BATOR-363439 format. One line per 4 residues: number of its first residue (from 1); their letters; for each residue x, y, z of N, C-alpha, C. Coordinates in pm, 1 decimal. Atoms other than C-alpha are relative to their C-alpha. Layout:
N
NUM> A> X,Y,Z,X,Y,Z,X,Y,Z | ...
This chain:
153
1> MAKA> 87.9,-114.2,-6.8,-4.3,-3.8,4.7,78.8,132.5,-4.5 | -73.8,-134.7,-3.0,123.7,350.8,-81.8,-50.3,84.2,119.4 | 36.0,-95.6,-108.2,137.4,596.2,201.9,-59.9,119.8,-57.5 | 80.5,-127.6,45.3,-97.5,893.3,177.8,105.4,112.5,27.6
5> KKAK> -81.9,-107.8,-17.0,81.4,1213.1,119.7,-51.0,101.6,105.7 | 38.5,-96.4,-100.0,73.1,1466.0,407.3,-18.8,118.5,-68.5 | 32.5,-133.5,65.8,-71.7,1802.7,326.0,110.2,88.2,69.3 | -98.1,-86.7,-49.4,190.4,2073.1,355.9,-57.5,119.1,82.8
9> AVAS> 50.6,-107.9,-74.9,142.8,2312.0,630.1,-3.0,137.6,-47.3 | 5.8,-134.3,47.3,48.4,2668.3,541.4,78.0,93.9,90.3 | -91.9,-88.2,-87.9,311.1,2920.3,667.3,-103.1,125.2,41.5 | 65.2,-113.3,-68.6,179.8,3191.5,898.6,78.8,119.0,-61.8
13> SASV> -61.1,-128.0,30.8,258.0,3556.6,829.3,116.9,26.8,93.8 | -94.5,-31.2,-82.1,463.8,3579.3,1134.7,128.2,-84.2,-26.5 | -116.5,90.6,40.5,689.4,3287.2,1019.7,56.5,57.0,-135.5 | -61.4,-59.0,120.1,737.5,3447.5,679.5,73.2,123.0,16.9
17> HKKI> -74.1,-118.4,-28.3,822.0,3786.4,823.3,134.6,-20.0,87.6 | -129.4,36.1,-81.1,1071.5,3621.1,1063.1,105.1,-46.1,-78.7 | -115.6,44.7,97.6,1236.8,3440.0,781.5,46.7,107.5,-78.6 | -41.6,-114.3,72.7,1255.7,3750.7,586.3,107.8,77.9,58.2
21> SSAL> -88.2,-87.5,-67.7,1422.8,3944.7,863.0,121.3,-63.1,21.2 | -133.2,70.6,-7.4,1668.2,3662.7,930.9,74.2,-5.0,-128.2 | -76.8,-12.3,106.5,1764.3,3658.7,579.9,64.3,129.3,-34.0 | -68.7,-137.0,4.9,1823.8,4030.5,575.0,114.2,14.8,98.5
25> ESLA> -108.1,14.0,-97.0,2025.5,3993.4,891.4,124.2,-68.9,-57.0 | -108.5,74.6,60.5,2227.4,3721.7,723.0,86.9,71.2,-106.0 | -66.4,-70.4,101.8,2290.0,3923.7,427.4,82.9,119.6,39.9 | -79.1,-111.9,-64.8,2404.0,4225.3,646.4,124.2,-55.3,55.3
29> AAWN> -125.9,66.0,-65.1,2639.7,3984.3,833.5,93.9,-36.3,-101.0 | -79.9,36.8,106.3,2774.4,3852.4,523.0,72.4,116.3,-77.9 | -51.4,-119.7,58.9,2833.0,4203.8,379.5,114.7,51.6,97.8 | -106.7,-56.1,-104.9,3025.7,4310.1,711.5,107.3,-90.9,-4.4
33> DAEA> -103.6,99.0,-9.9,3217.5,3985.3,699.1,91.4,21.1,-124.0 | -58.4,-18.9,123.8,3310.5,4042.4,336.3,88.4,134.6,13.0 | -82.6,-134.6,-7.9,3414.0,4412.2,411.1,123.5,-17.4,78.9 | -117.4,9.1,-93.4,3638.6,4313.8,697.7,109.1,-109.8,-77.7
37> AVAA> -94.9,102.0,60.5,3793.5,4013.2,498.9,67.2,75.9,-110.9 | -67.6,-80.1,117.1,3861.3,4244.6,191.9,113.0,82.2,51.7 | -99.9,-100.6,-69.8,4039.2,4495.3,417.0,105.7,-91.2,47.0 | -128.3,73.1,-49.9,4260.7,4228.1,588.4,77.5,-60.1,-111.8
41> RSKA> -75.8,56.7,107.0,4341.6,4049.1,268.6,67.1,98.6,-81.1 | -72.4,-107.4,91.6,4423.3,4366.7,87.5,129.0,34.5,75.0 | -127.0,-39.4,-76.6,4665.7,4455.8,367.6,95.9,-116.9,-22.0 | -104.8,101.5,-1.9,4830.1,4118.5,362.7,60.7,-22.6,-151.3
45> AKKA> -52.8,0.5,143.6,4844.6,4116.8,-20.8,94.2,106.1,-34.0 | -91.6,-119.6,20.6,5007.9,4453.9,-23.3,131.6,-19.7,64.0 | -122.0,40.9,-93.1,5252.5,4327.6,246.8,82.1,-97.9,-101.2 | -71.5,118.2,81.6,5334.3,4012.5,30.2,65.4,64.4,-130.1
49> GAEV> -59.1,-60.2,120.2,5370.1,4233.3,-294.3,127.3,76.1,31.3 | -122.3,-79.2,-44.2,5613.7,4463.6,-115.2,124.3,-104.1,18.0 | -113.4,86.4,-29.2,5816.2,4163.6,6.9,63.9,-64.9,-136.4 | -59.7,55.0,131.3,5838.4,4012.7,-348.5,82.6,111.0,-70.7
53> KKLS> -73.8,-101.6,66.0,5941.2,4349.6,-487.1,129.4,29.4,58.1 | -122.8,-24.0,-77.7,6205.0,4393.2,-218.3,92.8,-124.2,-40.1 | -75.5,123.5,17.3,6339.8,4042.0,-279.2,45.0,-11.8,-152.8 | -39.7,17.4,127.3,6341.8,4062.9,-652.1,104.7,118.6,-28.5
57> KKRA> -102.9,-112.9,18.9,6535.9,4402.3,-630.7,130.0,-55.5,57.1 | -117.6,57.0,-47.7,6789.0,4224.7,-404.1,57.1,-107.6,-71.9 | -58.2,111.5,87.0,6826.0,3930.5,-634.1,63.2,60.0,-118.5 | -61.8,-83.3,111.0,6889.8,4180.1,-923.6,122.9,51.6,38.3
61> TLMK> -127.1,-65.1,-43.0,7146.4,4351.9,-724.2,114.2,-116.4,16.0 | -92.6,123.7,-8.9,7311.4,4006.5,-636.9,44.6,-50.3,-130.5 | -44.6,52.3,133.1,7315.8,3905.1,-997.8,100.5,88.0,-63.3 | -98.3,-93.6,48.9,7506.8,4219.7,-1097.5,130.6,-18.2,72.9
65> RKKT> -107.9,19.2,-78.3,7738.3,4159.5,-811.8,71.5,-131.3,-37.4 | -66.3,117.4,52.6,7792.8,3802.3,-934.0,68.6,18.3,-129.0 | -59.9,-30.1,125.6,7867.3,3923.7,-1280.7,142.0,65.3,18.0 | -127.0,-77.6,-30.1,8137.6,4167.1,-1148.1,102.0,-106.9,58.9
69> ATAK> -92.2,92.7,-64.7,8276.2,3884.2,-922.7,56.9,-105.6,-87.3 | -52.7,92.4,113.3,8294.2,3639.9,-1221.4,99.1,74.1,-79.7 | -95.3,-81.6,87.1,8477.7,3908.5,-1431.0,127.9,9.7,80.3 | -133.6,-22.0,-75.2,8734.7,3974.5,-1147.0,61.6,-134.2,22.9
73> NKKD> -69.2,137.1,-13.0,8775.1,3595.4,-1101.7,75.3,-55.0,-121.3 | -68.4,39.7,125.0,8840.2,3536.1,-1461.6,131.2,80.2,-32.2 | -112.8,-89.9,15.8,9076.4,3824.5,-1470.8,122.8,-45.2,88.8 | -115.2,41.8,-84.2,9273.1,3723.4,-1164.4,-57.8,-96.2,101.7
77> STGE> 54.0,113.3,-84.0,9172.2,3399.3,-988.3,97.5,-25.6,110.5 | -72.2,9.2,-118.7,9280.3,3428.4,-639.0,-86.7,-61.6,95.4 | 90.1,63.0,-99.9,9146.2,3273.0,-315.3,-117.3,96.0,46.6 | 101.7,-101.6,-44.6,8966.2,3600.5,-233.1,-105.3,21.7,-102.3
81> TRKA> 93.2,-22.0,106.2,8800.2,3633.0,-570.2,-100.0,-119.0,-4.7 | 75.7,128.8,1.6,8678.3,3269.1,-561.0,-94.3,-5.1,119.0 | 86.3,-0.4,-121.2,8548.6,3313.2,-202.4,-118.1,104.2,-13.0 | 106.7,-90.9,33.8,8366.9,3627.9,-315.5,-116.5,-52.2,-90.4
85> LKTV> 83.9,65.0,100.4,8212.5,3439.9,-605.3,-95.3,-101.1,69.7 | 74.1,93.0,-84.5,8085.1,3164.3,-370.1,-85.1,66.1,85.4 | 95.5,-71.7,-97.3,7935.0,3399.3,-124.0,-116.9,59.7,-72.0 | 103.9,-57.9,84.7,7740.8,3580.3,-394.8,-88.7,-105.1,-32.6
89> AKDI> 75.2,99.9,53.5,7622.0,3250.0,-528.0,-94.5,-47.5,113.3 | 94.1,38.3,-120.6,7495.8,3136.5,-184.0,-102.1,94.9,31.1 | 86.2,-104.2,-31.7,7333.8,3469.3,-127.0,-117.9,2.8,-102.9 | 116.2,-0.3,103.2,7143.4,3443.4,-463.1,-96.0,-126.3,29.7
93> AATK> 81.8,122.1,-13.4,7035.8,3084.6,-384.7,-96.6,23.9,112.2 | 77.8,-36.9,-121.5,6909.5,3182.0,-32.8,-114.1,104.6,-35.7 | 103.9,-93.3,34.0,6728.4,3485.6,-183.9,-113.7,-56.6,-90.9 | 84.5,58.1,89.1,6572.8,3295.7,-461.7,-88.7,-96.6,78.9
97> KILD> 67.9,98.2,-80.2,6449.5,3025.8,-210.2,-110.2,90.3,83.2 | 99.0,-86.2,-61.0,6274.3,3314.7,-5.1,-95.1,55.2,-90.7 | 84.4,-50.0,101.0,6160.4,3475.0,-314.0,-115.2,-83.3,-60.6 | 95.2,96.1,57.7,5977.4,3174.0,-451.6,-120.7,-30.5,97.8
101> KAKI> 95.4,12.0,-103.3,5796.1,3129.0,-116.7,-79.0,117.9,14.5 | 81.0,-141.6,-0.7,5689.5,3502.1,-120.1,-88.6,2.9,-116.9 | 97.1,-6.4,125.7,5558.0,3470.0,-480.6,-105.9,-87.5,22.8 | 111.7,90.1,-22.6,5349.5,3174.0,-382.8,-103.9,58.7,96.8
105> EKSV> 87.9,-79.1,-85.9,5209.2,3366.5,-92.9,-77.0,108.3,-61.0 | 63.0,-104.8,68.3,5141.5,3663.2,-302.5,-114.8,-44.5,-88.5 | 98.3,46.5,84.3,4959.9,3461.6,-549.0,-116.5,-57.6,70.9 | 98.0,41.3,-87.4,4745.8,3293.6,-280.0,-98.7,116.0,38.7
109> HAAE> 72.2,-113.0,-55.8,4645.2,3625.0,-144.7,-64.7,72.2,-108.0 | 70.2,-64.1,110.0,4572.7,3759.8,-478.2,-130.5,-72.8,-42.6 | 118.7,85.4,31.6,4335.7,3461.1,-561.0,-108.6,30.1,85.5 | 113.1,-11.8,-96.0,4150.6,3483.0,-242.8,-60.6,136.0,13.0
113> LAAL> 38.9,-128.5,4.3,4133.0,3858.8,-256.8,-107.5,21.6,-118.1 | 97.8,-11.4,109.5,3958.7,3836.5,-598.2,-132.1,-59.7,35.4 | 114.2,68.1,-28.1,3717.9,3586.3,-476.8,-88.6,89.1,106.1 | 61.3,-76.6,-93.3,3644.3,3794.9,-170.7,-69.7,128.1,-58.5
117> KAGH> 62.6,-118.5,39.6,3588.4,4109.8,-359.0,-130.9,-28.5,-89.3 | 119.1,30.9,73.9,3346.6,3935.0,-603.6,-118.3,-33.0,93.6 | 108.6,37.1,-102.5,3144.4,3803.4,-296.5,-58.8,141.4,48.0 | 48.5,-126.9,-68.9,3146.9,4162.6,-152.8,-89.5,67.7,-102.0
121> RVAT> 76.9,-72.9,103.6,3019.0,4308.3,-485.6,-136.2,-56.1,-1.5 | 130.1,51.6,10.4,2729.6,4056.5,-492.1,-76.0,40.2,124.9 | 78.0,-51.3,-122.3,2641.1,4132.6,-132.3,-58.1,147.3,-7.5 | 30.8,-139.8,17.0,2659.2,4509.1,-203.0,-117.8,13.3,-96.9
125> AYTK> 103.7,-11.4,103.6,2434.1,4468.1,-516.6,-134.4,-44.2,54.4 | 122.6,61.3,-54.3,2172.8,4244.9,-324.2,-43.6,121.3,91.0 | 37.0,-97.2,-87.8,2178.4,4505.7,-50.3,-64.7,121.7,-56.3 | 60.1,-127.1,67.8,2113.4,4802.9,-279.1,-135.3,-22.5,-56.6
129> VIEK> 147.3,26.4,60.2,1826.1,4633.0,-452.4,-92.5,-24.6,96.3 | 90.9,20.4,-108.3,1661.9,4533.2,-138.4,-44.3,140.8,73.7 | 41.8,-128.1,-45.5,1687.5,4886.0,-11.3,-85.8,76.1,-94.1 | 87.6,-76.8,106.7,1531.0,5019.6,-336.4,-142.4,-55.2,21.0
133> ADKI> 118.8,65.1,2.3,1249.9,4753.2,-307.1,-66.6,40.0,120.7 | 68.7,-31.1,-116.6,1184.9,4840.1,54.5,-48.9,148.0,-5.7 | 36.1,-139.7,25.5,1158.1,5212.8,-44.5,-131.7,3.4,-65.5 | 120.8,6.3,74.7,895.5,5123.4,-295.8,-119.0,-67.6,77.4
137> LNKP> 105.1,79.4,-81.5,712.2,4881.6,-65.7,-48.3,74.7,112.7 | 38.6,-69.8,-127.8,699.0,5118.8,231.4,-45.2,135.7,-31.4 | 69.0,-131.8,28.6,551.9,5417.5,39.3,-128.7,12.0,52.9 | 139.6,-18.9,-43.5,241.0,5555.5,202.2,-92.8,-4.4,-126.4
141> KKKR> 99.1,19.2,109.2,-75.7,5482.0,5.8,-43.3,151.0,-35.5 | 53.8,-112.3,36.3,-196.4,5777.2,-190.7,-155.1,0.8,28.7 | 138.2,-1.4,-21.8,-530.5,5903.4,-83.5,-62.4,70.6,-134.4 | 53.7,-66.7,122.1,-761.0,5963.2,-371.8,-115.4,105.6,49.3
145> RKKR> 78.3,-114.1,-22.1,-955.9,6274.4,-390.3,-148.2,-37.5,-51.9 | 130.7,11.7,56.1,-1331.3,6267.1,-429.9,-29.4,82.6,-115.5 | 30.4,-79.6,124.8,-1452.3,6379.5,-761.7,-117.9,107.0,43.5 | 96.2,-102.2,-41.3,-1653.0,6688.5,-741.7,-127.3,-27.9,-94.4
149> AKKA> 122.4,31.9,78.4,-2012.8,6650.5,-861.5,-13.2,113.6,-92.8 | 11.3,-93.9,95.2,-2080.0,6834.5,-1180.9,-142.4,68.5,18.2 | 129.4,-61.9,-21.0,-2339.2,7104.2,-1159.7,-89.5,-24.0,-111.0 | 104.0,4.7,114.1,-2660.6,7049.2,-1340.9,-29.0,119.9,-65.1
153> A> 32.5,-132.8,77.3,-2732.3,7294.8,-1606.4,-147.9,14.9,-12.8
């Protein structure tokens, strides 16, 4: 035997208004969270970008130093010039290792920031549309004027 389907309960106006208000509160909370997250991620992304820029500049300087050390070593190979060349090579390797980590961190921040900004835009758009709809829905009703009776001629 098939079970009889239960009739779906009709929602009361109070429950509908409660759900609407909780949805609006959730949207407001999401907007606030997105606002704070975008600010925090922007700060972190800016810091990571500055770190990458600093390390890239340092690496470029070390590459120039390596070039001059190599030239000096080719010109006059002494213990001092070979030591200077090895030191520069070690510095470049260490800087490259740190730079690679910083680049990965920067790309992670950039991807997350882009997603957060998209979510923030959506929340902002929904909020604006809801505010416009509220304005329209909460307009006071216009009172109709009674028409004047025409004078009989």
